[in-house]
N, C-alpha and C positions, 0 to 999 in steps of 0.2 A: 510460156504463156502464163503471168502469173501478177498479181498486184502485191505490193509491199504494204502490209498494215502497221502502223506505230501507234503505241500509246504512250502518254506522257503523264508526270507527276502521280498523283494516287491512282489514277487508272492502271498505270503499270503494275502498282501492288494488287489491286483488284482482279486484274485479269491473270497475273503470275508470269508473266513475259513483257519485254517492251516492243518486241518486234516478230511478225510472223508473215511468212509469204503464203498466198492461198492461189489456188487455180483460178484463172480468169473466167473459164467457160460457165456460162450461165450468168454472170454478173452484168447488170447495166446501170446500176445506181449505187450510193452510198448505202442505201437501206438494204440491198442485196448482200452487199459486204458484210453489214450487221449481221444479217440473218444467218449467213455462213460460219461466223464466228463462234467457236465454244464459249460459253459462259458470257454470251454478249447480254444476255438477260440481266446480269447484275449490275449494267451500266445505268446510270441515271439519266434520267429525260433531259436534264441539262446540259449532258454532253455536247461539246462543240465538234464541228466537223472541219477537215481541210483536205483537199485533193491538190495534190502537187504545190503544197504550201501557200494555198489559197484557199481563204474561208469558203465553206460549202454548205449546204443542207443535205437533207436526207435523200431529195429527188435529183441531185447533182448527179450527171452522167459519169461512168468510170470506162476507162479504156486498159487494153492490156499494157502493162509497163508502169502505170499510175501508183503513186503513193497516197495512201488515204491515212490521215492521222487522227485520233481521237484524243481530246484532252478535256480537262475540267474546265468550268467558267473560270474565266480570271477575275480576281477580285484584287483591289488595291486600295490604295489611300495611305492613310497616315498624315502625320502632321507635315 
């Protein structure tokens, strides 16, 4: 029983890994997942979340087997 956690772009470098599996026990929301992660305190408040490839927020429920992804805000533009 676990949740797959993934980090993209600059967050991968900040965390020191791109993927991690954490035990599901005691997790109910994305916020709980963040609290369980080591180094999570270094993540910017602007970080975006996704659960199973769908945008989410910190209160989004998680369940056993889910994938929770964290990524920096997307900026774009150009001519």
